[in-house]
N, C-alpha and C positions, 0 to 999 in steps of 0.2 A: 623363070624365077631367078633370083639373085644367088640362091644356094647352088645352082647348077654351074656357076662360073667359079666357085671356090675350089681351091686345091684341097687335097686330102688333109694336109696339115692344118689349113685354115678351117676346114670342116670339123676336124677333131678339136681344135681350139674353141670353135663356136659351141660345139656340144658340151665341152668342159665348162665354158662360161655359163651356158644355160643351166647346167646341173648345179653350179655354184649359186646361181641366182635362185633357182628353185629351193636349194637348201637354206639360203638366207631367208627367203619368204616363209618357208615352213618353220624355221626357228622363230621368226617374228610372230607368226600366228600362234605358235605354242607359248611364247612369252606373253602375248596378249591374253591368251586363255588362262594362263597361270595367274596373271594379274587380276583378271576378272574373278577367278575362283577365290583368291584371297580377299578381294573386295566384298564378294558375296558372303564369305565366311564372317568377315568383320561386321557386316550389316546384320547377319543372323545373330551373332553374339550380342550386338548392341540391342537388338530387338528383344532377345531373351532377358537381357539385363533390365531393360525397361519394364518388361512384364513382371519380373521378380520384384523390382522396386515398387511397382503398382500394387502387387500382392502384399508386400510388407506394409505399405502405407495404409492399405485397406484394413489390414489386421490391427495396426496401431490405432486407427480411427475407431475401430470396433471396441478395442480395449478401453480407449478413452471414453467412448460413449457409455460402456457398461460401468465405468468408474464414476462418471459424473452425472448421468441421467437417471431419473427415478425409474423404478420397476413399474410393472403394470398395476401393482397395488399401492403405488405412490410412496413407498418407503424411501427415506433419505439414503442416497447412495454413499458408499464408503468414501469416495473422493471428497464429497462435500463435508462429511464428518471430519476427515483429516484436515481440511482447510479451516474449519471452525476451531478444531482443537489447536492448530498452530496459532491462530489469531488469539485465542484465549491464553495460551502459554506466553506469547509475546507481550500481551497486555499485563499478565501477572508479573512478568519480569520487570516491565516498565514501572508498574505500581510499586513493586518491592524496592527497586532502585530509588524511586522518588521518595518513598516513605523512609527508608533506612539510610539513604545517602544524604 
């Protein structure tokens, strides 16, 4: 083998260089693992945020449905009553301005 022809100093230097290389490789592996951990944390946070947004959207749709769709007994929902009231108020103001103005 080539190691048999090395002097003690060269062998010591070779071992030192191998140890430095192993330390660099270990540091690179640890750095890659930290980067992967951070990436996975970001993905998990984004996924949780999407689920929370989906829950909020579903709740908002349900509130809107309750506000605008009739009940089982087909009573007019509050949202429709408010829209009709707003139209009546705007029409009354327009008529008042037209007649009085």
